[in-house]
C-alpha positions, 0 to 999 in steps of 0.5 A: 307700178311706174307712177312716181307718186305711188312709189313715194307712197309705197316707200313711205308705207314700207318705211313706217311698216318696217319701223313698226315691225322692228319695234313691235315688242319694244314697248312691252319689253320696255315696260318689263325690263326697264320699268319692271311692270306687273301683269296688271300694268301690262294690261293697261298698255294693252287697253291703251293700244285698243281703246282709241279705236273703239272710242274714236274709230267711227268719228275719225272716219266721218271727220276724214271724209270732210277734208284732204287725207294726205295732210292728215297722214303727214301730220300723223307721221310727224306727231307719232315721231314726236310722241315716240321720241319722248320715250328714249329721251325720258329713258336716257335721263332716267325719267321714264315712267309707266304713266308716260308709256301708257299715254304714248301708246294711246297717242300713237294708237290714236294717230295710227288710226287716223293715218290708216283710215286716211291712207286707205281712203287716199289710195284710190285718188292717187292711182287709176282704178284699173291698177288699184288691185295691183297697188293694194297687192304691192302694199300687202307684199311690203307689209308681209316682207316687213313682218318677216324681216322686222321682228328678228332685227328688232330682237337684236336691236333690243339686245344691243341698244336696249328696248327704249332706244329701239323705239328711237328707230321706230320714231325715225321711221315715221319722220322719214315716212312724212318726208316721203309723203311730202314728195308726192306732187299729185294734188288732192281734190278739196272736199266740198262740205256744206254748213248743214253737213258740217254740223251733222257729224253723227249723221255722216257716221250713220250714212257711212255705215248705212252705205256699207251695210246696204252694199250687197257684196260688202255687207256679208264680208263685214259680218264675216270679218266680225265673226273672224275677229270675235272667235279669233279673239277667243283663241288668241290669248291662249295660243302661247299658253297652249303651245308652251304648257300643253304641247310642251313646245320650247320658246325656240321651237315656237319662234321657228313655227311663227317664222314659218307663218311669216314666210307663208304670209309673204308668199300669200301676197302673190296669190292674187296674181297667181290666181287672177287668170283662173280663180273667180274672186268670190269663190276664192275669198270663200275658199280662203276663209275656209282654208284659214279655218282649217289652219286654226283647227290644227291648233287643238288637233295638235293637242289630240296628236302631241307626237306630231304637234310641231308639224301640225303647228307649222302647217297651222301657221302656213295655212292661216297666214298664207291665205290672209293676204289674199282675202285682205287685198280683195276685201280692201279693193272691193271697198275702194272700188264699190264705195264713193270716194267721199265715203271711203274714210267712213267705210274704212273706219267702220271696218276698223271698228268691226275688226278690233271691237269684238276682241275684248268681248271674245277674249273675256267670254273665252276666259269665262268658258275655260273653267266650264269647257276646258281649254281644248273645248274653248279652242274647238268652239272658237274654230266652229264659230270662225267657220261661220265666216265662210258660211256667211260669204257662201250664202251671199252674192259674194259667191257669184263675184267672178272678177275684181271690179275695174275702173267704173262702179257700174262695171263693178256692179255687173260682176255680181250675177243674179 
């Protein structure tokens, strides 16, 4: 991608993504090691990291469709820098408390929500649609690389400079991201909003959801995403417990297993390029859903075959993480290509809420079912429910999608055969 402005955008994304991955465990480690937080207090931090998306997600999308996106991204970066800086400063002076940490997490989550929605809506205005798929692929590659490199660096930094000081690195990554975004020269078109439309925020929210729901390719992908989130949330809270206590895997072995998934995720970003010449996009997405379901099924399968538990868990990580980037890139590209520019923020916000909203419900239901079905039974139930995402896509126009949309919406619509 030779475009100078896109290089600055990609560099900004790489910087903040690396900072996020490096400091991913720094907040809970600060709570545990510095504040001696209880499990209940840790749950407050978990709520603070998810609740803003549910409360503000749809409203943020409608609000962002009324204004230029890049200034919001820059402001979000600068505010995240300021908010995160308060943690190492407070720790340095011995003033850090749990309340501050919870507030910081909630504020950073809120600002990240606005940044991420604005970012997805801004990209199509910065690059030509004919190279949009490649731009999304490059961004996914950057994020996957950060996923492989960042956490080990973060672990070393926590040991060397403590968890609160690691958050200083995280804060500085947002400052550098803002500086890089300020270097982008391409002007962003102003959004024309009449007085009536400006007053009708909820009407805008409904309109964005309706536009997404009525699109024959995006509706089944949205339903499939909700299914993946809900049933994935039934497995997520029990993964470490199941692997450590039921399969007797050591923490060191678990780290190696997860690292295999991170490497697979990085390699998976190249699937879009490798399969472009021969694999139709729609069947490829459906196949990726099915492969990920197969990967998840290897977790409870390891419980049935404990002798080969570690190879099965490694295979589970490789299959699950190796295909995620493929359908994530194509789903994002379809939204950016098929939806009008003035609705992209609302559409991205709707997807974000569907992606995060079912998590608490799925986890709560799983907790209620464990005494009834047992942990293995809940995991198999989750795998069965997860497989519905592939079935939904298979029974929809997605199966007829042959190629990624190009530069024109009308051209994209012709990719779906009758």
